[in-house]
N, C-alpha and C positions, 0 to 999 in steps of 0.2 A: 450519553456523552454530554459533559457539562458545557456551558456556554462558551467559556474561554477556549477549551480544547476544540470545540466544534468550529468556532470562528477561525482559529489559527490553522486548523487542518484544512478547512475549506479554502482559506487564502493560499496555503502552500500548493494544494492540488490545482486551484484555479490559475495560479501563476505558471505552473507546469504545463497546463493545457494551452494557455496563451503563448508561452514561450516556444513550445513544440510546434504549434501551428505556424508561428512566425518563421521559425527555422526551416520548417518543411517548405514554405513558400519561397524563402530566400534560396535554399539549396536547389529546389526544383527549377526555378527560373534561371539561376546561374548555370546549373547543370545542363539545362537544355541549350542555353546560349553557348556554353563552352564545350558542348558535345562530350560530356563526361558521364559515362554510364555509372561509374562509382559514386559520383555526387548525386545522381538521380536516385540511386538505390539508397543512399544515406538519407535523402529527403523522404523516401518511403519509410525508412526506419524511424525518423522523427514523427511522421504521421501515425505510425503504429503506436508509438509512445503516447501521443496525444489521445488516441483512441482508448488506450488502456487507462489513462488518467481520467478521461470522461466517464468511463465505467465506474471508477472509484468515486468520482464526484457524485454520480447518480446514487450510488450506494449510501454515501454519507448523507446526502440530502433526504433520501427516503427514511433513513433511520431517525433523522431529526423530526420529520413530519408525522410519522406514524406513532400511535400509542404503543407503549411497551408491550402490552399483551398481544395486540394485533400483529406487531412485527415478529414477536417470538413464536407465534403459532402458525399464522397463515400467510401474512404478507411477506415474511422473510423468504418464503419459498418462491415467490414470484419475481424476486429481484434478479436472479440469474438469467431470465429470458432475454432481457436487453443486453446483458453483458455477453451472452452467447453470440448474439448478432454482431456485436462489436468485435468479438474475437474472430468471427468469420471474416470480417473486413480485413483484419490483420493478416489472416491466412491468404486471402486473395491478393493483397499487396505483395506478400512474399513470393507467391507463385508468379504473378505478373512480372515482377522485377527479375526473378530467376530466369524466366523464359526469354525476356528481353536481353539479358546478359548472354545467354547461350546462343541466341541468334547473332549477336554481335561477334562472338567468338567464331561461330561457324562461317559467317560472311566475310570475316577478315577485318582488321583494323588498320587504317592507312595513316592515321595521324594521332598525335597526343592531344589531350584536352588543352584548352586555352589556359594561359598562365593565371588569369584572374580567378579561375576556379578555386585556387588556394585561399583566396581571401574569404570565400564563403565557408570553407572548412575551418579556417582560423576563428572566425566569428562563432561558429558552432561549438568548437572546443571550449572557448572562453565562457560562453553563455551556459553551456551544459555543466561546466565545473562550478560556476556560481550557483546554479540551481541545486546541484548535488550538495554543496557545502551548507547552503541555507536550509534545505529540507532535512538533511541528516542531523544538523545541530538542533533544529526544532523538534525532530522526533526524539532525540535524546533528552531534551529538556522536558518534554511532555510525557516521557516514558511511553511513547506510542509506536508500537512495532509496525503498524500499517504505514505511518509516515516514513519510517526508516526504510521499509521495503520500497516505497516509492522513490526514495533517494537513491537506492541501489539501481533502480531503473534508469535514472539519469546517468549514473556512472556507466551502466552497460551501453547506453547510447553513445557515450564518449568512445568506447572501444570500437564501435562500428565506424565512427568518424575517423579513428586512427587507421582502421583497415582501408577505408576509402582514400585517406591521405597517402598511405603507402603505395596503393595502386596508381594514383595520379602522379606521385613523385617518380615512381619507376618509369611510367610512360614518358614523363618529361625528360628523364635522364636518357631514355632511348632517343628522344628527339635531338638532344644536344650531342650525343655520342654517335648518332647515326646508326643506332641499333634498333631496327624496326620491329624486331620480335618483342621488345619491351612494351610496345604499344598495347599488347594483349593483357598487360597487367591491370589496365583500367577496367575492362569488362570482367576480368577474373576477380578483381576486388568487389565489383558489383555483385557477382555470383555469391561470394562469401557473405556479403552483407544481406543478400536476400535469404540466405540460409538462416542467418541470425534473426531476421524478421519472422520467418516461418517457425523457428524454435520458440520465439517469444509468444507467437500466436497460439501454438499448440499448448505451451505451458499455461498460458492464461485461460484457455478453454478448459484444461484439465482441472485447474484450481477452481474455476467457476462451477463445473459440474460437481466437484467434491464438496464445495460449500453450499450446494443446493440442499443438502441434508442438514438436519438440526443435530449436530454432533455434540453429545453430552460428554463431559470429561469423565475419565475413569475414576473409580471411587478413591484410588490412592492419590490421584492428583487433587481431587476435591478435598481430601483430608487435610492437605497442607493449608488450604484456604480456611477450613473450619478451625484448625488449630490456631491460626493467626488471630481469629476473631474471639475464640473461646477464652483467651487469656486477658482480654481487654477489660479494664476496670469498668464496671457497670453492666457488663454482659453476664447474665446468669447462665443461660443456655443458648445454644444454637439449635433451633428446632428443625430447620430445614435449609438446605443449600443446593441450588441448581446452578451449574456453570456450563454455558453453551459456547462452543467454538463458532465464530462467525468470521471466516477468512483468517486473517492474522490476529484477530482479537479474541478475547474471552469476555463474555458478559456474565456477570454473577447476579443471581437472584437469591437473597438470603433472608431468613426470618429469625429474629432473635427475641429472647424474653428478657425483660428487665424488671426492676423492682416495681411492684404494683402501685407504690406510692409516688412514683416519679411523675412529674408534670409533663404536659404535652411538649413544652419547650425543651425539657431535659431529654425526653425521648428523641426529639428531632436533632438535638446537638450530638447525642450519642450515635445516631444513625450516620451523621456526617463524619464523625470520627472513624466509624467502621469503614465507610467508603474510602476515606483518605488512607487508612491503614492498608487496605487491600491493594489500592492502586499504586501506593508507594512501594510496597514490598514485592509485588508481582507486576513486572513491567508489561507482561502480555495481557493484563486485565485492563480493558478499555472503559468499562462502566460497571457500576454496582447499584443494584436496586435493593434497598434495605426496608424490610417490614418489621416494625416494632410492636411487640405484644406484651401484656402484663404476664409476669411469671405465674405459672400454675403449679401449685405445690404437689399436684399429682405426678409431675415429672420428677425424675431423679435430680437431686440438687447438685450443682457443680461443686466438686470437691475442693478446688483451690480458692473458693470465695469465702470471705469472712462472714460467718452467720450473723454477726452483729449488724451487718449492713441492712438487714430487714427492719431494724428499728429506726432507720434514717429515712426521711422523706425524699432525699436526693440521691441520685445515682451518679452524678457528675462531681468528681472530687479532684 
């Protein structure tokens, strides 16, 4: 991952972590004071989103610190251990809030949440929408599917806040209309939000376990990547290409052959063009490692290359 992409991705995920922790504290404190089960469950949802973002942040940080070979072979398989533990925290949060909501429903609800609980929900909706818009636009600009997926997590958190809002508003309506049975809408909304937290934790764990394996793309998928590089000016052959799935990303390791008379600078410039070409054309490609080698006449020559190119010392035109 290049420096700019790493810096901006790290910033977006870091802001998400800080924002979710702040919202979880706000909704937790206000929910406890206002005696709103729905708001407390929504606080747990923000906590689970923060936990998920922490796991993503740890993954990004590890990718940046480890050598390419170490990450692709052995260290990459150690990454999910911490994320599995974090996903278990999400599951525990969902179970605890679900049990608490069911206890409230069983014991009976005698009053609606305090009116100031709506202020915490309003703040949550505004902040989460800002995070969603910022993260989504950044992911689109960087062509980074992982950032876009993180943005969708912010949007999903908005939905849980809307569920909590509906439950609280219904309970308040019961208070003003004298309909006490509507008080149950608040813990019922909390139960729905706890199911959303459980669903998020289960999905996150499944994704983590799936990503523990080094998934190599199918040959037909890799063929599109090869074809995109093969036609580039200065590339004589694509000798080897390995594309690995790492979560929502694809990391490409490619070896190309160039004119043997090319200088080191020219080979370096061509490798940068190859990387830019793949990351621009294929939005799911997060990084490309290009190995440049002099063309060996023992390999079949590329048909669509002008043979007169062999007489020129340069491959960058």
